[in-house]
C-alpha positions in Angstrom: 0.0 0.0 0.0 1.5 3.3 -1.0 1.9 6.0 1.7 2.2 8.8 -0.8 0.4 12.0 -0.1 -2.5 12.4 -2.6 -4.0 15.6 -3.7 -7.4 15.8 -5.4 -8.6 18.3 -8.0 -10.7 18.5 -11.2 -8.0 19.7 -13.6 -4.3 19.4 -13.1 -1.9 21.5 -15.3 1.8 20.7 -15.8 3.7 24.0 -16.3 3.2 27.6 -15.2 4.1 29.8 -18.1 1.7 31.7 -20.4 0.0 28.7 -22.0 -0.4 26.9 -18.6 -1.7 29.9 -16.7 -4.2 30.8 -19.5 -5.4 27.2 -19.3 -5.7 27.4 -15.5 -7.7 30.7 -15.6 -9.9 29.3 -18.4 -10.6 26.0 -16.6 -11.2 27.8 -13.2 -13.6 30.4 -14.7 -15.5 27.5 -16.4 -16.4 26.1 -13.0 -13.7 23.5 -12.1 -11.1 23.3 -9.4 -7.6 23.6 -10.8 -4.1 22.7 -9.5 -0.9 23.8 -11.3 2.4 21.9 -11.0 5.4 24.1 -11.6 8.8 22.4 -11.8 10.7 25.6 -11.0 10.9 27.4 -7.7 8.6 30.4 -7.4 11.4 32.8 -8.0 12.0 31.3 -11.5 8.4 30.5 -12.4 6.9 31.0 -15.8 9.1 28.9 -18.2 10.1 30.6 -21.4 7.5 33.3 -21.1 9.6 35.0 -18.4 12.5 35.3 -20.9 10.4 37.0 -23.6 9.8 40.7 -24.1 6.1 40.0 -23.9 5.6 40.9 -27.6 2.5 39.2 -29.0 1.2 38.9 -32.5 -2.5 39.1 -33.2 -4.9 40.2 -36.0 -6.6 43.6 -35.8 -8.4 45.9 -38.3 -7.2 49.3 -37.1 -6.9 51.6 -34.2 -10.4 51.0 -32.9 -9.5 47.3 -32.3 -6.3 48.3 -30.6 -8.2 50.7 -28.2 -10.1 47.6 -27.0 -6.8 45.9 -26.1 -5.2 49.1 -24.8 -8.0 51.2 -23.3 -5.4 53.6 -21.9 -4.2 54.6 -25.4 -4.3 58.4 -25.5 -5.3 60.6 -28.4 -1.8 61.9 -28.5 -0.4 58.4 -28.9 -2.9 57.6 -31.6 -2.1 60.8 -33.5 1.7 60.2 -33.3 1.6 56.7 -34.6 0.7 54.8 -37.8 -0.5 51.5 -36.4 -1.8 50.2 -39.7 -3.8 47.0 -39.8 -2.9 43.3 -39.6 -5.8 41.1 -40.8 -6.5 37.5 -40.0 -5.7 36.7 -43.6 -2.3 38.4 -43.3 -1.5 36.6 -40.1 -2.5 33.3 -41.7 -0.4 34.1 -44.8 2.6 34.8 -42.6 2.2 31.5 -40.8 2.1 29.7 -44.1 4.9 31.7 -45.7 7.5 31.5 -43.0 7.0 27.8 -42.4 7.3 27.0 -46.1 3.5 26.1 -46.1 4.0 23.2 -43.7 2.1 24.7 -40.8 -1.0 22.6 -39.9 -3.8 24.6 -41.7 -6.4 23.8 -39.1 -4.3 24.8 -36.1 -2.9 27.9 -37.9 -6.4 29.0 -38.8 -7.6 28.6 -35.3 -4.6 30.6 -34.0 -5.2 33.5 -36.4 -9.0 33.5 -36.1 -9.0 33.4 -32.3 -6.1 35.8 -31.8 -8.1 39.0 -31.3 -10.8 37.6 -29.1 -8.1 35.9 -27.0 -6.4 39.3 -26.6 -9.7 40.7 -25.4 -10.0 37.8 -22.9 -6.5 38.5 -21.6 -7.2 42.1 -21.2 -10.4 41.2 -19.3 -8.2 39.2 -16.9 -6.1 42.2 -16.1 -3.2 41.7 -18.5 -2.1 45.1 -19.7 -0.6 45.9 -23.1 1.3 48.9 -24.5 2.6 49.7 -28.0 6.1 48.4 -28.8 7.6 51.8 -29.7 11.2 50.7 -28.9 11.6 47.6 -31.0 8.8 47.6 -33.6 8.6 51.2 -34.8 10.9 53.9 -36.2 10.0 57.6 -36.0 9.8 59.2 -39.4 8.7 62.8 -39.8 7.4 62.8 -36.2 5.3 59.7 -36.6 6.0 56.2 -35.3 5.7 53.7 -38.2 5.1 50.1 -37.0 6.4 47.3 -39.1 6.4 43.5 -39.2 2.8 42.8 -38.1 3.5 43.2 -34.4 2.2 46.1 -32.4 2.0 45.4 -28.7 3.8 44.0 -25.7 2.7 43.2 -22.2 3.5 45.7 -19.5 6.6 44.5 -17.7 7.5 42.2 -20.6 7.5 38.5 -20.1 7.9 38.7 -16.3 5.0 41.1 -16.2 2.8 38.7 -18.2 3.7 35.8 -15.9 3.0 37.9 -12.8 -0.3 39.2 -14.1 -1.5 35.7 -15.0 -0.4 34.2 -11.7 -2.1 37.0 -9.7 -5.3 36.5 -11.7 -5.2 32.7 -11.2 -4.6 33.2 -7.5 -7.6 35.6 -7.3 -9.8 33.0 -9.0 -8.7 30.2 -6.6 -6.1 28.3 -8.6 -3.6 26.4 -6.5 0.0 26.4 -7.7 2.7 24.1 -6.3 6.3 25.1 -7.0 9.3 22.7 -7.0 6.8 20.1 -8.3 8.3 17.9 -11.1 5.8 15.8 -13.0 7.1 12.3 -13.8 4.2 10.2 -15.0 0.6 10.4 -16.1 -1.9 8.3 -14.2 -4.4 6.8 -16.8 -6.4 3.8 -17.6 -8.8 2.7 -20.4 -11.3 5.4 -19.3 -8.7 8.2 -19.7 -6.7 10.4 -17.4 -6.7 9.9 -13.7 -4.0 12.3 -12.6 -0.3 12.9 -12.4 2.6 11.5 -10.3 5.1 14.2 -9.4 7.9 14.9 -7.0 7.3 17.8 -4.7 10.4 19.1 -3.0 11.9 15.6 -3.5 9.0 13.5 -2.3 6.9 11.4 -4.7 3.3 12.7 -4.6 0.1 12.2 -6.6 -2.7 14.5 -7.7 -5.8 12.7 -8.7 -7.8 14.6 -11.4 -10.3 13.9 -14.1 -8.4 15.9 -16.7 -4.8 16.8 -17.3 -3.4 19.7 -19.4 0.3 19.5 -20.5 1.8 23.0 -20.9 5.4 22.5 -19.8 7.3 23.6 -22.9 9.6 21.7 -25.2 13.1 20.2 -24.7 15.4 23.1 -25.6 17.2 22.8 -22.3 17.9 19.1 -22.7 21.2 18.6 -24.6 20.6 14.8 -25.1 17.2 15.3 -26.6 18.4 18.2 -28.7 21.1 16.0 -30.2 18.8 13.1 -30.6 16.1 15.0 -32.5 17.7 18.1 -33.9 21.0 16.5 -34.9 24.7 17.0 -34.6 26.1 20.3 -33.2 22.9 21.1 -31.3 24.5 20.1 -28.1 26.9 23.0 -28.7 24.2 25.6 -29.1 23.7 28.0 -26.2 20.4 27.5 -24.4 18.2 30.5 -23.9 15.1 30.8 -21.8 14.1 28.5 -19.0 16.5 25.9 -17.7 13.5 23.8 -16.7 12.2 23.1 -20.2 13.7 19.6 -20.5 10.9 17.7 -22.3 9.3 15.6 -19.5 5.8 16.7 -20.5 6.2 15.5 -24.0 7.8 12.2 -22.9 5.1 11.4 -20.4 2.5 11.7 -23.2 4.5 9.7 -25.6 4.9 7.0 -23.0 1.1 6.4 -22.9 0.7 6.4 -26.7 0.4 10.1 -27.7 1.1 10.9 -31.4 4.3 12.9 -31.9 3.8 15.7 -34.5 5.5 18.6 -36.2 9.0 19.7 -37.0 11.0 17.5 -34.5 14.3 18.4 -36.2 13.5 22.2 -36.0 13.7 24.9 -33.4 13.5 28.6 -32.7 17.2 29.5 -32.8 18.6 33.0 -32.8 21.9 34.7 -33.1 23.3 36.1 -29.8 26.4 36.8 -27.8 29.1 34.2 -28.4 30.3 34.0 -24.8 27.3 34.8 -22.6 26.4 31.8 -20.3 23.4 29.7 -21.0 20.0 30.9 -19.6 21.2 34.5 -19.4 19.3 37.7 -20.1 20.4 39.8 -23.1 21.7 37.1 -25.3 19.9 38.1 -28.6 21.6 40.4 -31.1 18.9 41.1 -33.7 19.8 44.2 -35.6 21.6 42.2 -38.3 19.3 43.5 -41.1 21.1 46.8 -40.9 24.6 45.4 -41.2 26.3 42.2 -42.4 27.4 38.9 -40.8 30.7 37.2 -41.6 32.0 33.8 -40.6 35.5 32.6 -39.6 36.5 32.6 -43.3 35.6 36.3 -43.5 32.6 35.5 -45.8 29.0 36.5 -45.7 26.8 33.4 -45.5 23.2 34.7 -45.2 20.9 37.3 -46.7 20.7 39.6 -43.7 17.9 41.7 -45.4 15.7 38.9 -46.7 12.8 40.1 -44.7 11.9 42.0 -41.5 13.7 40.7 -38.5 10.4 39.3 -37.1 10.4 36.8 -39.9 14.0 35.7 -40.0 15.6 35.8 -36.6 14.2 32.5 -35.4 16.0 30.6 -38.2 19.3 32.4 -38.5 20.7 30.9 -35.3 20.8 27.5 -37.1 22.8 29.0 -40.0 25.3 30.4 -37.5 25.6 27.0 -35.9 26.5 25.5 -39.3 29.5 27.9 -39.7 33.1 26.9 -38.8 33.4 26.9 -35.0 29.8 27.9 -34.7 30.2 31.7 -34.6 29.9 34.8 -36.7 30.5 38.5 -36.4 27.9 41.2 -37.0 29.4 44.3 -38.6 28.0 47.9 -38.5 29.2 51.3 -39.3 28.2 54.8 -38.1 25.4 55.2 -40.6 23.3 52.6 -38.8 24.7 52.3 -35.3 21.9 54.5 -33.9 19.4 51.8 -35.1 20.9 49.0 -33.0 18.5 47.6 -30.4 18.9 48.0 -26.7 20.6 44.6 -26.2 23.7 45.9 -28.0 24.2 48.3 -25.2 24.3 45.8 -22.4 27.5 45.6 -20.2 28.0 41.9 -20.9 28.5 41.9 -24.7 31.4 40.7 -26.9 32.1 43.8 -28.9 35.1 45.3 -30.7 35.3 48.8 -32.2 37.8 50.4 -34.6 38.3 53.6 -36.6 39.3 51.8 -39.8 38.2 48.6 -41.5 41.9 47.3 -41.5 42.0 47.9 -37.7 38.6 46.1 -37.3 39.8 43.1 -39.4 42.6 42.5 -36.9 40.3 42.6 -34.0 37.8 40.1 -35.3 38.9 37.1 -33.2 39.0 33.9 -35.3 38.3 35.6 -38.7 40.6 35.6 -41.8 41.4 39.3 -41.9 42.5 39.5 -45.6 39.4 37.6 -46.7 37.2 39.8 -44.6 38.6 43.0 -46.2 38.1 41.6 -49.7 34.5 40.6 -48.7 33.7 44.1 -47.5 35.2 45.7 -50.7 33.0 43.4 -52.9 30.0 44.0 -50.8 30.3 47.8 -50.8 30.8 47.8 -54.6 27.6 45.7 -55.2 25.1 48.0 -53.4 22.3 49.7 -55.4 23.0 53.1 -53.8 20.4 54.7 -56.1 17.6 53.1 -54.1 16.9 55.1 -50.9 17.3 53.4 -47.5 14.2 53.1 -45.4 14.1 50.9 -42.2 10.3 50.9 -42.0 9.7 49.0 -45.2 11.4 46.3 -47.3 13.1 49.1 -49.2 14.6 47.0 -52.0 18.0 48.6 -51.5 20.0 45.5 -52.4 23.2 44.1 -53.8 23.8 42.9 -57.3 26.2 40.3 -58.5 27.2 38.7 -55.2 26.9 34.9 -54.5 25.1 35.8 -51.3 22.6 38.6 -52.0 21.4 41.2 -49.6 17.8 42.0 -50.6 17.0 45.0 -48.4 18.6 47.7 -46.2 22.0 47.3 -47.9 24.3 50.2 -46.9 28.0 50.6 -47.7 30.2 49.9 -44.7 32.6 52.7 -45.0 32.0 55.3 -42.2 34.0 54.7 -39.0 34.1 54.1 -36.2 33.0 50.5 -37.0 31.4 48.2 -34.5 31.4 44.3 -34.5 29.6 41.9 -32.3 30.6 38.2 -31.9 27.5 35.9 -32.0 26.7 32.2 -31.9 23.5 30.1 -32.0 21.0 30.2 -29.1 18.1 27.8 -29.0 14.9 29.2 -27.6 12.3 26.5 -28.0 11.8 23.3 -30.0 9.1 22.9 -32.7 8.3 19.2 -32.4 5.7 18.0 -29.9 2.3 16.4 -29.4 -0.5 16.2 -31.9 -3.7 18.0 -30.8 -7.0 18.6 -32.5 -8.9 21.9 -32.6 -10.2 21.2 -29.1 -6.6 21.0 -27.8 -7.2 17.3 -27.1 -4.0 15.2 -27.4 -4.3 12.6 -30.1 -3.1 9.0 -29.8 -1.3 6.9 -32.3 -4.6 6.0 -33.9 -5.5 9.7 -34.2 -8.2 9.4 -31.5 -8.4 11.8 -28.6 -6.9 10.5 -25.3 -9.9 11.1 -22.9 -9.2 14.0 -20.5 -5.7 14.8 -21.9 -5.1 18.3 -23.4 -2.0 20.3 -24.4 -1.0 23.9 -25.1 2.1 26.0 -25.7 5.5 24.9 -27.0 4.9 21.2 -26.5 2.3 21.3 -29.2 3.7 20.2 -32.6 2.5 21.2 -36.1 2.4 25.0 -35.9 6.0 26.0 -36.6 8.4 24.5 -39.2 11.9 25.9 -39.8 10.9 29.3 -38.6 8.1 31.3 -37.0 6.7 34.9 -37.1 7.9 36.8 -34.0 5.2 37.0 -31.3 3.3 34.0 -32.6 4.5 31.7 -29.8 2.9 33.7 -27.0 -0.3 34.1 -29.0 -0.4 30.3 -29.7 0.1 29.6 -26.0 -2.7 32.0 -25.0 -5.1 30.8 -27.7 -4.6 27.0 -27.2 -4.2 27.4 -23.4 -7.7 29.1 -23.2 -9.2 26.4 -25.5 -7.6 23.6 -23.4 -8.9 25.0 -20.2 -12.4 25.4 -21.5 -12.6 21.9 -22.9 -10.9 20.3 -19.9 -13.6 21.9 -17.7 -16.4 20.7 -20.0 -14.9 17.2 -20.0 -14.9 17.2 -16.2 -18.5 18.3 -16.0 -19.5 15.7 -18.5 -17.8 13.0 -16.4 -19.5 14.3 -13.3 -22.9 14.3 -15.1 -22.3 10.7 -16.3 -21.4 9.6 -12.8 -24.5 11.2 -11.4 -26.7 9.5 -14.0 -25.1 6.1 -13.3 -25.6 6.6 -9.6 -29.3 7.6 -10.0 -29.9 4.6 -12.3 -28.4 2.2 -9.8 -30.7 3.6 -7.1 
């Protein structure tokens, strides 16, 4: 006879980031009792959400929609900004385009169609949003022009979003256990019965009628990265939460869940070469305004292929494939004022020089002569007759180079010059569990596993090769809300069925 301590609840949720807490709030407001198991201590709660800027992508039809999401938006702010529009069709098209049309159309359609109403729901639950002036807009002729389909971020960034969701969940009566590592799903032929977990080192159970998995992918697990993503991925820096090590996915696979999506793919960005894993300030994302060179002194990627929102999550992989897994980002004084805030952090691998020859000698690990030849060829290939405009894909390109730059190509010839050493940083993995449009986890026969739901980064099928910036948080919110609603409905249907059986027996 087991002497384990046993909790009881209606719905148990594994994870405590954006997707998990949206699921918790949704299930609780739909009339069920909810318990959340968070692997991390309370001071590190929130998974990868805590490490984001809180930028979130959603469809909107103009400023009137934005005023519903940001009721504090002032007349002055509206007059001084061109927010534009971003329709459901544009969002869906972006999902298709950046994933090479491999995104699951049903899930992508649900994501884009439900994005605005989910933002309204978040706002109703005391999550506050503000425009992203600093990273998603440039001021031209006194007006902020937003670009790349992303307009807002949460107040306080990712940590602010996590705190807001946890405070709202607590207000509604959700119970959260920290230092609680889920290890196994309790299930039988009728469906889910709960979760076995270790709480502060002691094996414990929570009995529940429904389980929602929202514990992220396996980006922080070197063995799983190498097994599924391939060679060299154990060498990538790990960004985000150290607690996203894949147990949620593995528990579901152990009971026959269907794996789905881009298991060899991941969100991987370029960032500081020497910053330790799981550190703040890793990303270096102003590369569209400069160039990147590898150890051979050669460019290897079209830095201006698209807005940063649509390329940054795949360029880390390209850096990982370079000799010794590093590159240098190069900028001159014409564009240095456009560099994002992360370039100004104290912990940054940076060199500066007044001449290109001096810079070449300072680029650690780079063939200096080849670099100077590359710069000369690059400068000569630029269509300088096309005006530079950072707000649009300006078409200011190179001609005749083996690696083209499609937009924002400026000659690198005005010192002082700045260079930043970067490597690959993995943020989250794209492969995961198969769900249907009710967020129900599917088994190997493509049947729903009764009472098992999933949301967030451990859901496969949405992102392949790449993703549109801000779509991850939106997906977590949309499918977290859906999972919570349907888990609650499942619990109620089970209760009603039990009541009918009891009455019929009497």
